[in-house]
N, C-alpha and C positions, 0 to 999 in steps of 0.2 A: 504494500500500500504506500509506504513512504517513498519507495523508488518510483512509483507511478506519479505521485504528486510532484516529486522533485523533477522528473523528466518533463511533466507538463509545464511547470513553471519555467524551466530552462528553455523549452521550445517556445513558449510565449515571449520570453525576454529576448531571445535571438531573433524571432520574426519581427517583433516590434522595432528593435534597433535597426534591422535591415531596412524596413520600410521607411523609417525616418532618414536614414542615410541616403537612400535613393531619391527621396523627394526633392532634395536640393538640386540635383542635376537634371530634373525633368523639364525645367523651364530655362530659357536662354539668359545668360548674364548680361545685364545692361545697367551701367552705373549713372546714366543720365537721369536728370530729374523728370518726373512725369509732366507732360504738357497739358496745359489747361485747355478744356474743350470749349470754353466760352467764346463769345464773339470778340471780346476785347480783353486780352489778358494783361498781366502786370508788365510784361516786356514792352508791349505797345504803349502803355501809359508812360513808361520810362523814356521811350523814344520820343514821344510827343513832348514830354517835359524838356528833354535836351534840345529839341528843335525850337521850342518856345523860348528857352533861355538864350539860345544863339540869336533868335529873332529879336529879342529884347535888347541885346547888346549891339548888334550890327544893323538891324532893320532889313530883313530878307524880303525879296519879292515873292509873289505867288509861285513863279516858275522855280525859284531856288528852293522854296519849301517843298515842292513836289519832288525835285531832284534829291533833296536830303532824305525824304521819306523813302524814296526808291532805293537809295544807297543803304539806309538802315535796314530795310526789308531784305535786300540781297545779302547783306552780311549776317543778318540774323539767321537766314537759311544756311549760310556757310558754317556759322558757329554751331548750329544745332545738328547739322548732318555729318560733319567731319570730326573725327577724333584725331587730335594732333598733339605734338609735343609742346611743352611750354614755349620753346623758341619759335615754333611754327605759329602758335597762338599770338605771340608778340608781333611777329611779322604781319600777320593778318590784321591785327589792330592798327599797326602803323600804316598799312595800305588803306585801311578804312579812313583813318585820319587824313591821309593825303587826298583821298577822293573827296572827302567833305571840304577840305580847304580849296580844292580845285574848283568847286562850285562858287566859292566866294570871290568877289572882286578884290583887287589889291587894297583899296581903302577899307573894305570890310575886314580883310585879314589883319591889317594894321590895328584897327579898333579892337578886334578880338585878342590879338597878342598883347596890346596895351592893357586890356581888362585883365587878362590872365596874369600879367606881371604885377599888377597892383593888388591882386587878390591871392597871392601865393601864401600858403600856410608857413608859419615860422618867420614871417617878415616882422621886424620889430615895429611896434606902434610908436608914433612920434612923441606921444605924451604919456607913456606908460600904459598899463592895462585898461584903465577906466577912462582914459581920454581926458 
């Protein structure tokens, strides 16, 4: 009787452990974040905020806004679909920045660079922390 119960418990333990171990490999591995199925996800909101911020600084035309949205959408698809090394990711970000700057006129680029220089973090305040 004892041998039968011990054999049944051993069999149960081995089959349970085997089924748990095999369950991990049944679905493909993907470490990307799940995509939102809604019409307007957080990434699109962030893109709109970036374009609005650039518009407030340099004053974009409608055509430039459309081009920037198109650039953002193209690079969003590239970032989502491709797995790349950190160096490849950095190069893709640099190419995106160059494409965005190519849309701007030279005076708009100058205004953007001046704004970025004045608002750099770590820049000492002229009258201390509280002004």
